[in-house]
N, C-alpha and C positions, 0 to 999 in steps of 0.2 A: 329695545331702546328704553330708557328710564329718564325720568325727571330728576333733578338734584336732590329732591326731597327723599326719594326712593333710595338713592346712594347713601345719603345721610343715615337713614333708618337701618340700612344694612349694617353700616359701620357700628352703629350704637347696638344693634342686637348681638353683636359679636363681642360687645363689652370694652371697646376701645374708648380711651379718654382723651389720647392725643394722636395726632396724625402728622406725618410729613406729606404735604400736599403739592404736587406739580400738576396743574391742569390748566385748560384754556376755557373751562366753564365758569362764566362770570359769577354765578350765584351759588356755587358749591361751598364756598368758605363760610357764607351766612348760614346756610343749610345745616353744616356740621355744628356751627356754634350754636344753633337753635336746639340741637339734641344734646348738647353738652360736651362736644368734642372740641378741643383747641387745636390749632395749627401750631407746629413747632418746626425749628430748624435744626434739630439735634437727633441723634438716633432715637426712634420711637418704635412702639410695638405695632404699628400700622404705617404703612407707606403706600400712597397712592399716586401712581405715576400713569396719568391718564391723557387721553387725546394725543396720542403718539408723542408724548413728552420723552419717551424711551430713546428718541433721536437727539435729545438735548442733554444726555448725560446717563450715568448709570445709577440706579436707585439703591443698589445693595448696601453702599456704606451708610445709608441712612436708617438701617435696620437694626434694632437692637436684638438681644438673643431671644429666640422663639417668637420672632416678629412675623407678621403677614406682610407680604408685598403684592399689591394688585397692579397689573399693568394692562393697559389698554392700548392696542395698537392694531394698525392695518396690515393686512397680508398682502402679497404680491397677487395681483389680479390681471386678467385680460382687459382688453378695452371696455370702456363703459363709465357710467355714473352709477354710484352706489350710496344710498343714504346711510349715514353713520348715526346721526341723532336728529330727532325731531322732538323738540321740547315747546313748552309754552311760549318761550321768549327767544328761540333761536333754532336754526336748522343747521346741519353740517353734512356736506356730502364729500365723497372721494371720487376723483376723476382719475382716469389712466388712459394713455394712449398705447399702452403695452411696454413703453420704455420708461416714461416719467410719471410720477405720481403727485397729485395736488390735492391738498385739503381745502375746501372753500366753506366758510362760515358766514351765514347770514344771520345779523343780529341788529335789532333797532335801527333798521334802515340803512345799514351799512354791509359791506362785503368785504371780507378778509380772505386773502389767499396764502397759501404756505406750501412750498414744495416739501414733501416728506419722503423718507426712505421706508418701504414697507419692511417689516420684521417677520420673517418666516418662523413658524412654530419652533423648528429645529434650532435655529439660531438663537433665539430668545432663551429656550430651555438649556442649551449649552452654556450660555453666559451665566445663568442662574446657578448651575451645577458647579461651574468654576469658581463661583463666589460662596459656595457652601449651602445653596438653597434647593430646595426640591419642589417640584410641581404638585401642588395638591389638587386643583381642579382647572378646568378651562371651559369657558362658555362664549357663546356668540356675542354677548353683550350683557347688560345688567339685568336683562329678563331672566338671566341664568338658565337660557336653554342651551341644550347641546350643540356645538357648531357642527355644519356639514362642510363638505370640501369646497363648495361654491361660495361660502360666506366671505365677505371682504374684510372682516376684522375679527379680533379675539380679545376676550378679557381672560387674563390668567392670573391665578393666585399661587403664589409660591411661599414656602415657610423656611425661615432660617434654621439651620440644623447645628449652628455652632453652639 
């Protein structure tokens, strides 16, 4: 798990200057701007589709040629509660009863709930390939650690082959 500053540094280290950003992290836009990356709503060389935003649309059309698309999504899990993010100003958990999934965010004394649809690796990879993208890497989260079968989420990096 990572703070928004770590995510912004990762983006800057890769040489990106603009980003299409879809996220529920309230401070990520400011962190990106602090490292010189601006948010745009047009095809870009970096597309960040984070916090299960993959359920809210397809990121592929926002990618310019040779673009990187980073998708953060939850995987189908058995019953339980899993921590997805613990940051300085918020915490996010995923709950599952085996049939339905809910993302719960605790921030600034409030709680927000959102029903989500988990995205299996295979479905996401197939969607990417149909759009002309190739999987470059996959991690458990922004720690960039290799995922194991029991992990509740994934961070996937795709590259545009067009």
